[in-house]
VOFILUM-42807 format. One line per 5 residues: their letters; for each residue x, y, z of N, C-alpha, C, O. Coordinates in Angstrom, 1 decimal, always signed. Layout:
N
A> X/Y/Z/X/Y/Z/X/Y/Z/X/Y/Z  ...
//
This chain:
140
XXXXX> +0.8/-1.2/+0.0/+0.0/+0.0/+0.0/+0.9/+1.3/+0.0/+0.6/+2.2/-0.7  +1.9/+1.2/+0.8/+2.8/+2.4/+0.9/+3.5/+2.6/-0.5/+3.7/+3.7/-0.9  +3.9/+1.5/-1.2/+4.5/+1.6/-2.5/+3.6/+2.3/-3.5/+4.0/+3.1/-4.3  +2.3/+2.0/-3.4/+1.3/+2.6/-4.3/+1.1/+4.1/-4.0/+1.1/+4.9/-4.9  +1.1/+4.4/-2.7/+1.0/+5.8/-2.3/+2.2/+6.6/-2.7/+2.1/+7.8/-3.2
XXXXX> +3.4/+6.0/-2.6/+4.6/+6.7/-3.0/+4.8/+6.8/-4.5/+5.4/+7.7/-5.1  +4.2/+5.9/-5.2/+4.3/+5.9/-6.7/+3.3/+6.9/-7.3/+3.6/+7.3/-8.4  +2.3/+7.3/-6.6/+1.3/+8.2/-7.2/+1.9/+9.5/-7.5/+1.6/+10.0/-8.6  +2.7/+10.2/-6.7/+3.3/+11.5/-7.1/+4.2/+11.4/-8.3/+4.3/+12.3/-9.1  +4.8/+10.2/-8.5/+5.7/+10.0/-9.6/+4.9/+9.9/-10.9/+5.3/+10.5/-11.9
XXXXX> +3.8/+9.2/-10.8/+2.9/+9.1/-12.0/+2.4/+10.5/-12.3/+2.3/+10.8/-13.5  +2.0/+11.3/-11.3/+1.5/+12.7/-11.6/+2.6/+13.5/-12.3/+2.3/+14.2/-13.3  +3.8/+13.4/-11.9/+4.9/+14.1/-12.6/+5.1/+13.7/-14.0/+5.3/+14.5/-14.9  +5.0/+12.4/-14.2/+5.2/+11.8/-15.6/+4.0/+12.3/-16.5/+4.2/+12.7/-17.6  +2.8/+12.2/-15.9/+1.6/+12.7/-16.7/+1.7/+14.2/-17.0/+1.3/+14.6/-18.1
XXXXX> +2.2/+15.0/-16.0/+2.3/+16.4/-16.3/+3.3/+16.7/-17.4/+3.1/+17.5/-18.3  +4.4/+16.0/-17.4/+5.4/+16.1/-18.4/+4.9/+15.7/-19.8/+5.1/+16.4/-20.8  +4.2/+14.6/-19.8/+3.6/+14.2/-21.1/+2.6/+15.2/-21.6/+2.4/+15.4/-22.8  +1.8/+15.8/-20.6/+0.8/+16.8/-21.0/+1.5/+18.0/-21.6/+1.0/+18.6/-22.6  +2.6/+18.5/-21.0/+3.3/+19.6/-21.6/+3.9/+19.3/-23.0/+3.8/+20.1/-23.9
XXXXX> +4.4/+18.1/-23.1/+4.9/+17.7/-24.5/+3.8/+17.6/-25.5/+3.9/+18.1/-26.6  +2.6/+17.1/-25.1/+1.5/+17.0/-26.0/+1.0/+18.4/-26.4/+0.7/+18.6/-27.6  +0.9/+19.3/-25.5/+0.5/+20.7/-25.8/+1.5/+21.3/-26.7/+1.1/+22.0/-27.7  +2.7/+21.2/-26.5/+3.8/+21.8/-27.4/+3.6/+21.1/-28.8/+3.8/+21.9/-29.8  +3.4/+19.8/-28.9/+3.2/+19.2/-30.2/+2.0/+19.7/-30.9/+2.1/+19.9/-32.1
XXXXX> +0.9/+19.9/-30.2/-0.3/+20.4/-30.8/-0.1/+21.9/-31.3/-0.6/+22.2/-32.4  +0.6/+22.7/-30.6/+0.9/+24.1/-31.0/+1.7/+24.0/-32.3/+1.4/+24.8/-33.2  +2.8/+23.2/-32.3/+3.6/+23.2/-33.5/+2.8/+22.6/-34.7/+3.0/+23.1/-35.8  +2.0/+21.6/-34.4/+1.2/+21.1/-35.5/+0.2/+22.1/-36.1/+0.0/+22.2/-37.3  -0.4/+22.9/-35.2/-1.4/+23.9/-35.6/-0.7/+25.0/-36.4/-1.2/+25.4/-37.4
XXXXX> +0.5/+25.4/-36.0/+1.2/+26.4/-36.8/+1.6/+25.9/-38.1/+1.6/+26.6/-39.1  +2.0/+24.6/-38.2/+2.4/+24.1/-39.6/+1.1/+24.0/-40.5/+1.3/+24.2/-41.7  +0.0/+23.7/-39.9/-1.2/+23.6/-40.7/-1.6/+25.0/-41.2/-2.0/+25.1/-42.4  -1.5/+26.0/-40.4/-1.8/+27.4/-40.8/-0.8/+27.8/-41.9/-1.3/+28.4/-42.9  +0.4/+27.4/-41.8/+1.4/+27.7/-42.9/+1.0/+27.0/-44.2/+1.1/+27.6/-45.3
XXXXX> +0.5/+25.8/-44.1/+0.1/+25.1/-45.3/-1.1/+25.7/-46.0/-1.2/+25.8/-47.2  -2.1/+26.1/-45.1/-3.3/+26.7/-45.7/-2.9/+28.1/-46.3/-3.4/+28.4/-47.4  -2.1/+28.8/-45.7/-1.7/+30.1/-46.3/-0.9/+29.9/-47.6/-1.1/+30.7/-48.5  -0.1/+28.9/-47.7/+0.6/+28.6/-48.9/-0.2/+28.2/-50.0/+0.0/+28.5/-51.2  -1.3/+27.4/-49.7/-2.2/+27.0/-50.8/-3.1/+28.1/-51.3/-3.5/+28.1/-52.5
XXXXX> -3.4/+29.0/-50.4/-4.3/+30.1/-50.8/-3.6/+31.2/-51.6/-4.2/+31.9/-52.4  -2.3/+31.3/-51.4/-1.6/+32.4/-52.1/-0.4/+31.8/-52.8/+0.7/+31.8/-52.3  -0.6/+31.4/-54.1/+0.5/+30.8/-54.8/+1.7/+31.7/-55.1/+2.8/+31.3/-55.3  +1.4/+33.0/-55.2/+2.4/+34.0/-55.5/+3.4/+34.0/-54.3/+4.6/+34.1/-54.5  +2.9/+33.9/-53.1/+3.7/+34.0/-51.9/+4.6/+32.7/-51.9/+5.7/+32.8/-51.4
XXXXX> +4.1/+31.6/-52.3/+4.8/+30.3/-52.3/+6.0/+30.5/-53.3/+7.1/+30.1/-52.9  +5.8/+31.0/-54.4/+6.9/+31.2/-55.4/+7.9/+32.1/-54.8/+9.1/+31.9/-55.1  +7.5/+33.1/-54.1/+8.5/+34.1/-53.6/+9.3/+33.4/-52.4/+10.4/+33.7/-52.2  +8.6/+32.5/-51.7/+9.3/+31.9/-50.5/+10.3/+30.8/-51.0/+11.2/+30.6/-50.3  +10.1/+30.3/-52.2/+11.0/+29.3/-52.7/+12.4/+29.9/-53.0/+13.4/+29.3/-52.9
XXXXX> +12.3/+31.2/-53.4/+13.6/+31.9/-53.7/+14.2/+32.5/-52.5/+15.4/+32.9/-52.5  +13.4/+32.7/-51.5/+13.9/+33.3/-50.2/+14.6/+32.3/-49.3/+14.1/+31.1/-49.2  +15.6/+32.7/-48.7/+16.3/+31.8/-47.7/+15.6/+31.9/-46.4/+15.3/+32.9/-45.9  +15.2/+30.7/-45.9/+14.4/+30.6/-44.7/+15.3/+30.4/-43.5/+16.2/+29.5/-43.5  +15.1/+31.2/-42.5/+15.9/+31.0/-41.2/+15.3/+30.0/-40.3/+14.2/+30.2/-39.8
XXXXX> +15.9/+28.9/-40.1/+15.3/+27.8/-39.4/+15.9/+27.7/-37.9/+15.6/+26.8/-37.2  +16.7/+28.7/-37.6/+17.3/+28.7/-36.2/+16.3/+28.7/-35.1/+16.4/+27.9/-34.2  +15.2/+29.5/-35.1/+14.3/+29.5/-34.0/+13.6/+28.1/-33.9/+13.3/+27.6/-32.8  +13.2/+27.5/-35.0/+12.6/+26.2/-35.0/+13.5/+25.1/-34.4/+13.1/+24.3/-33.5  +14.8/+25.1/-34.8/+15.7/+24.2/-34.3/+15.9/+24.4/-32.8/+16.1/+23.5/-32.0
XXXXX> +16.0/+25.7/-32.4/+16.2/+26.0/-31.0/+15.0/+25.5/-30.1/+15.1/+25.0/-29.0  +13.8/+25.7/-30.7/+12.6/+25.2/-30.0/+12.6/+23.7/-29.8/+12.3/+23.2/-28.8  +12.9/+23.0/-30.9/+13.0/+21.5/-30.8/+14.1/+21.1/-29.8/+13.9/+20.2/-29.0  +15.2/+21.8/-29.8/+16.3/+21.5/-28.9/+15.9/+21.7/-27.5/+16.2/+20.9/-26.6  +15.1/+22.8/-27.2/+14.6/+23.1/-25.9/+13.7/+22.0/-25.4/+13.7/+21.6/-24.3
XXXXX> +12.8/+21.5/-26.3/+11.9/+20.5/-26.0/+12.6/+19.2/-25.6/+12.3/+18.5/-24.6  +13.6/+18.8/-26.4/+14.4/+17.6/-26.2/+15.1/+17.7/-24.8/+15.2/+16.8/-24.1  +15.7/+18.9/-24.6/+16.4/+19.1/-23.3/+15.4/+19.0/-22.1/+15.8/+18.4/-21.1  +14.2/+19.6/-22.2/+13.3/+19.5/-21.1/+12.9/+18.0/-20.9/+12.7/+17.6/-19.7  +12.7/+17.3/-21.9/+12.3/+15.9/-21.8/+13.4/+15.1/-21.1/+13.2/+14.3/-20.2
XXXXX> +14.6/+15.3/-21.6/+15.8/+14.6/-21.0/+16.0/+15.0/-19.5/+16.2/+14.2/-18.7  +15.9/+16.3/-19.2/+16.1/+16.8/-17.8/+15.0/+16.2/-16.9/+15.3/+15.8/-15.8  +13.8/+16.2/-17.4/+12.7/+15.6/-16.6/+12.9/+14.1/-16.4/+12.7/+13.6/-15.2  +13.3/+13.4/-17.4/+13.6/+12.0/-17.2/+14.7/+11.7/-16.2/+14.6/+10.8/-15.4  +15.8/+12.5/-16.3/+16.9/+12.3/-15.3/+16.5/+12.6/-13.9/+16.8/+11.9/-13.0
XXXXX> +15.7/+13.7/-13.8/+15.2/+14.1/-12.4/+14.3/+13.0/-11.9/+14.4/+12.6/-10.7  +13.4/+12.5/-12.7/+12.5/+11.4/-12.2/+13.3/+10.2/-11.8/+13.0/+9.5/-10.8  +14.3/+9.8/-12.6/+15.1/+8.6/-12.3/+15.8/+8.8/-11.0/+15.8/+7.9/-10.2  +16.5/+10.0/-10.8/+17.2/+10.2/-9.6/+16.3/+10.1/-8.4/+16.7/+9.6/-7.3  +15.1/+10.7/-8.5/+14.2/+10.7/-7.4/+13.7/+9.3/-7.1/+13.6/+8.9/-5.9
XXXXX> +13.4/+8.5/-8.1/+13.0/+7.1/-8.0/+14.1/+6.3/-7.3/+13.8/+5.5/-6.4  +15.3/+6.5/-7.8/+16.5/+5.7/-7.2/+16.7/+6.1/-5.7/+17.0/+5.2/-4.9  +16.5/+7.4/-5.4/+16.7/+7.8/-4.0/+15.7/+7.2/-3.1/+16.0/+6.9/-1.9  +14.4/+7.0/-3.6/+13.4/+6.5/-2.7/+13.6/+5.0/-2.4/+13.1/+4.5/-1.4  +14.4/+4.3/-3.2/+14.6/+2.9/-3.0/+15.9/+2.6/-2.3/+16.3/+1.4/-2.2
XXXXX> +16.6/+3.6/-1.8/+17.8/+3.4/-1.0/+17.5/+2.8/+0.3/+16.4/+3.2/+0.9  +18.3/+2.0/+0.8/+18.1/+1.4/+2.1/+18.8/+2.2/+3.2/+20.0/+2.4/+3.1  +18.0/+2.6/+4.2/+18.6/+3.4/+5.3/+18.4/+2.6/+6.6/+17.5/+1.8/+6.7  +19.2/+3.0/+7.6/+19.0/+2.4/+8.9/+18.1/+3.4/+9.7/+18.4/+4.6/+9.8  +17.0/+2.9/+10.2/+16.1/+3.7/+11.0/+16.2/+3.3/+12.5/+16.0/+2.1/+12.8
XXXXX> +16.5/+4.2/+13.3/+16.5/+4.0/+14.7/+15.3/+4.6/+15.4/+15.0/+5.8/+15.2  +14.6/+3.8/+16.2/+13.5/+4.3/+17.0/+14.0/+4.4/+18.4/+14.4/+3.5/+19.0  +13.9/+5.7/+18.9/+14.4/+6.0/+20.2/+13.3/+6.3/+21.1/+12.5/+7.2/+20.8  +13.2/+5.6/+22.3/+12.2/+6.0/+23.3/+12.8/+7.1/+24.1/+13.8/+6.9/+24.7  +12.1/+8.3/+24.1/+12.7/+9.4/+24.8/+12.6/+9.3/+26.3/+13.3/+10.1/+27.0
XXXXX> +11.7/+8.5/+26.8/+11.6/+8.3/+28.3/+12.7/+7.4/+28.9/+13.3/+7.7/+29.9  +12.9/+6.3/+28.2/+13.8/+5.3/+28.7/+15.2/+5.3/+28.0/+16.2/+4.9/+28.6  +15.3/+5.9/+26.8/+16.5/+5.9/+26.1/+16.8/+4.6/+25.3/+17.9/+4.5/+24.7  +15.9/+3.7/+25.3/+16.1/+2.5/+24.6/+16.0/+2.7/+23.1/+15.2/+3.6/+22.6  +16.8/+2.1/+22.3/+16.8/+2.2/+20.9/+16.6/+0.9/+20.2/+17.1/-0.2/+20.7
XXXXX> +15.9/+0.9/+19.1/+15.7/-0.3/+18.3/+16.1/+0.1/+16.8/+15.6/+1.2/+16.4  +16.9/-0.7/+16.1/+17.3/-0.3/+14.8/+16.6/-1.2/+13.8/+16.4/-2.4/+14.0  +16.2/-0.6/+12.7/+15.5/-1.4/+11.6/+16.2/-0.9/+10.3/+16.9/+0.1/+10.2  +16.0/-1.7/+9.2/+16.4/-1.3/+7.9/+15.1/-1.1/+7.0/+14.2/-2.0/+7.0  +15.0/+0.0/+6.3/+13.9/+0.3/+5.5/+14.3/+1.1/+4.3/+15.4/+1.6/+4.2
XXXXX> +13.4/+1.1/+3.3/+13.7/+1.9/+2.1/+13.4/+3.3/+2.5/+12.4/+3.6/+3.2  +14.1/+4.3/+1.9/+13.9/+5.7/+2.3/+12.5/+6.2/+1.9/+12.0/+7.0/+2.7  +12.0/+5.7/+0.8/+10.6/+6.1/+0.4/+9.5/+5.5/+1.3/+8.4/+6.0/+1.3  +9.8/+4.5/+2.1/+8.8/+3.9/+3.0/+8.8/+4.5/+4.4/+7.9/+4.2/+5.2  +9.7/+5.4/+4.6/+9.8/+6.1/+6.0/+8.9/+7.4/+5.9/+9.2/+8.3/+5.1
XXXXX> +7.9/+7.4/+6.7/+7.0/+8.6/+6.8/+7.1/+9.2/+8.2/+8.1/+8.9/+8.9  +6.2/+10.1/+8.5/+6.4/+10.9/+9.7/+6.3/+10.0/+11.0/+7.3/+10.1/+11.8  +5.3/+9.2/+11.1/+5.2/+8.4/+12.4/+5.1/+6.9/+12.1/+4.9/+6.1/+13.0  +5.4/+6.5/+10.9/+5.4/+5.0/+10.6/+6.4/+4.8/+9.4/+6.7/+5.6/+8.7  +6.8/+3.5/+9.3/+7.6/+3.1/+8.2/+7.4/+1.6/+8.0/+6.9/+0.9/+8.9
XXXXX> +7.8/+1.1/+6.9/+7.7/-0.3/+6.5/+9.2/-0.9/+6.4/+10.0/-0.3/+5.7  +9.5/-1.9/+7.1/+10.8/-2.5/+7.1/+11.0/-3.3/+5.8/+10.1/-3.5/+5.1  +12.2/-3.8/+5.6/+12.6/-4.6/+4.4/+11.8/-5.9/+4.5/+11.5/-6.4/+3.4  +11.6/-6.5/+5.6/+10.9/-7.7/+5.7/+9.4/-7.6/+5.7/+8.6/-8.6/+6.0  +8.8/-6.4/+5.5/+7.4/-6.2/+5.3/+6.6/-5.7/+6.6/+5.4/-5.6/+6.5
XXXXX> +7.3/-5.6/+7.7/+6.6/-5.2/+8.9/+6.4/-3.7/+8.9/+7.2/-2.9/+8.5  +5.2/-3.3/+9.3/+4.8/-1.9/+9.5/+5.1/-1.5/+10.9/+4.5/-2.1/+11.8  +5.9/-0.5/+11.1/+6.2/+0.0/+12.5/+5.6/+1.4/+12.7/+5.9/+2.3/+11.9  +4.7/+1.5/+13.7/+4.1/+2.7/+14.0/+4.8/+3.3/+15.3/+5.0/+2.5/+16.2  +5.2/+4.5/+15.2/+6.0/+5.1/+16.3/+5.1/+5.8/+17.3/+4.2/+6.6/+16.8
XXXXX> +5.3/+5.5/+18.5/+4.4/+6.2/+19.6/+4.8/+7.7/+19.7/+5.8/+8.1/+19.2  +4.0/+8.4/+20.5/+4.2/+9.8/+20.7/+5.5/+10.1/+21.5/+6.1/+11.1/+21.4  +5.9/+9.1/+22.4/+7.1/+9.3/+23.2/+8.3/+8.8/+22.5/+9.4/+8.9/+23.1  +8.2/+8.3/+21.3/+9.4/+7.9/+20.6/+9.7/+8.8/+19.4/+8.8/+9.6/+18.9  +10.9/+8.7/+18.9/+11.3/+9.5/+17.8/+12.1/+8.6/+16.8/+12.6/+7.6/+17.2
XXXXX> +12.1/+9.1/+15.6/+12.8/+8.3/+14.5/+14.0/+9.1/+14.1/+14.0/+10.3/+13.9  +15.1/+8.3/+13.9/+16.3/+8.9/+13.3/+16.7/+8.0/+12.2/+16.7/+6.7/+12.3  +17.0/+8.6/+11.0/+17.4/+7.8/+9.9/+18.9/+8.0/+9.7/+19.4/+9.1/+9.8  +19.6/+6.9/+9.5/+21.1/+6.9/+9.3/+21.4/+7.1/+7.9/+20.5/+7.3/+7.0  +22.7/+7.1/+7.6/+23.2/+7.3/+6.3/+22.7/+6.1/+5.4/+22.5/+5.0/+5.9
XXXXX> +22.6/+6.4/+4.1/+22.2/+5.4/+3.2/+23.2/+4.3/+3.2/+24.4/+4.6/+3.0  +22.8/+3.1/+3.3/+23.8/+2.0/+3.4/+24.0/+1.3/+2.0/+25.1/+1.1/+1.6  +22.9/+1.1/+1.3/+23.1/+0.4/+0.0/+21.8/+0.5/-0.8/+20.8/+0.9/-0.3  +21.9/+0.2/-2.1/+20.7/+0.1/-2.9/+20.5/-1.3/-3.3/+21.4/-2.1/-3.6  +19.2/-1.8/-3.1/+18.9/-3.2/-3.4/+18.2/-3.3/-4.7/+17.8/-4.5/-5.1
//
C-alpha cells in the first residue's frame, strides 16, 4: 500500500510532463497547418518563398529546448526514484527510557510516524518515541 502511495506522485509528474509535451506538439502542428493553408491560398507567396532563404534557427532552438526538457525531466524522475529505493538504517528511540531499536527500510517507505521495514513489517512510532534515519547503506 505504501508503495502505491509513493508511486502516485511520480505518476503525476510523468503525466504532467507528457501533457506539456502534448500541448507543445499540438501548438507546433497547428502552426504548420496554418502555414500550409496560407501557402495553398496564395501561390504567389509560395513562389516568392522558394527563392527566399528561410531562417530555421528558431525552430531548431525550440526543438532542442523540448528535447532538453524531456531529458532533464527523465533524469530528475530517475534520480528521485532511485533515491526512494535506497536502504537506510532507521533507529526508533524511546525518549523516556533511552532504549533504541534499529531497523532497515527503504527511504521512500519512511514517513512521519510510521515506516515499513525490508521484511514487510509496518512500524508505528508512539508519541514518546522519535525516529532517526542513518546514512544510506546500499541500494537493493
